[in-house]
C-alpha positions in Angstrom: 37.1 17.3 3.7 33.7 18.3 5.5 33.7 18.3 9.4 30.6 18.0 11.1 29.7 19.0 14.2 28.7 17.5 17.7 25.8 18.5 18.1 24.4 17.3 14.2 24.9 14.1 14.8 21.7 14.4 17.5 19.6 16.9 15.4 20.3 14.4 11.8 19.0 11.0 14.3 16.0 13.3 15.2 14.6 14.3 11.9 15.1 10.8 10.6 12.5 9.9 13.4 9.9 12.0 12.7 10.0 11.3 9.2 9.9 7.4 10.2 6.5 5.9 7.5 3.4 4.5 9.0 4.2 0.3 9.7 1.6 -1.0 6.7 -0.5 -4.1 7.0 -2.1 -6.6 5.4 -5.8 -5.3 4.7 -7.6 -7.3 1.3 -7.0 -9.6 -1.6 -6.7 -8.7 -4.4 -8.6 -10.7 -7.4 -7.0 -9.5 -10.6 -4.3 -6.6 -11.9 -7.2 -3.9 -12.8 -8.9 -4.7 -9.1 -5.5 -3.3 -8.5 -5.2 -0.5 -10.3 -8.6 0.5 -10.2 -8.4 1.0 -6.2 -4.7 2.1 -6.7 -6.5 4.2 -8.1 -9.2 5.7 -6.1 -6.9 5.5 -2.9 -4.1 7.8 -4.6 -6.7 10.0 -5.6 -8.5 10.2 -1.6 -4.9 10.4 -0.7 -4.7 7.0 1.8 -1.2 5.7 2.0 -1.2 2.3 0.6 0.9 -0.2 -1.0 0.3 -3.0 -3.6 1.9 -5.9 -3.1 1.7 -8.6 -6.0 1.9 -12.2 -5.3 3.6 -12.8 -8.8 6.9 -14.6 -9.0 9.3 -14.9 -12.0 10.9 -18.1 -10.4 7.3 -19.9 -11.0 5.9 -18.0 -13.3 3.1 -16.6 -11.4 1.2 -20.0 -9.6 1.3 -18.2 -6.8 -1.6 -15.5 -8.3 -3.5 -18.9 -8.9 -3.8 -19.9 -5.2 -3.8 -16.9 -3.3 -4.7 -14.3 -5.7 -3.3 -11.5 -7.0 -2.0 -9.9 -4.3 -2.8 -7.1 -0.9 -3.2 -3.8 -0.4 -1.2 -2.6 2.9 -2.0 0.7 4.7 -2.3 1.8 8.1 -4.3 0.3 10.2 -6.2 3.7 11.2 -7.0 2.6 7.5 -8.3 -0.1 7.1 -12.6 0.0 7.2 -12.2 2.9 5.0 -10.6 0.9 2.8 -12.6 -2.1 2.9 -15.5 -0.2 2.2 -14.5 1.1 -0.8 -13.6 -2.3 -1.9 -17.3 -4.3 -0.7 -18.3 -1.0 -3.0 -16.1 -1.1 -6.3 -16.7 -6.0 -5.4 -20.2 -5.5 -6.1 -21.4 -2.2 -7.5 -18.9 -1.4 -9.6 -17.3 1.2 -10.8 -19.6 4.0 -11.2 -19.2 5.8 -14.9 -20.1 9.3 -15.4 
């Protein structure tokens, strides 16, 4: 049987509060899976915390993707301008091939 001291519980709570992930907000809509993969790769390379959310729903066989777009990119609000600049660059110039 494992016994915990009374002091262990506040320490565990403190650690949980310190590692709480930042709140993710909707930054932009993604047009298709290729754009989603490209933006994911760039954000990973720049170590920008983010999450891609697809609008695909198996029950409706992708109906929402036709209406709303492929999905969305979510990230902490502090990175909004950076992500929007990256997406604008991708959409206007396309990826650079060197």
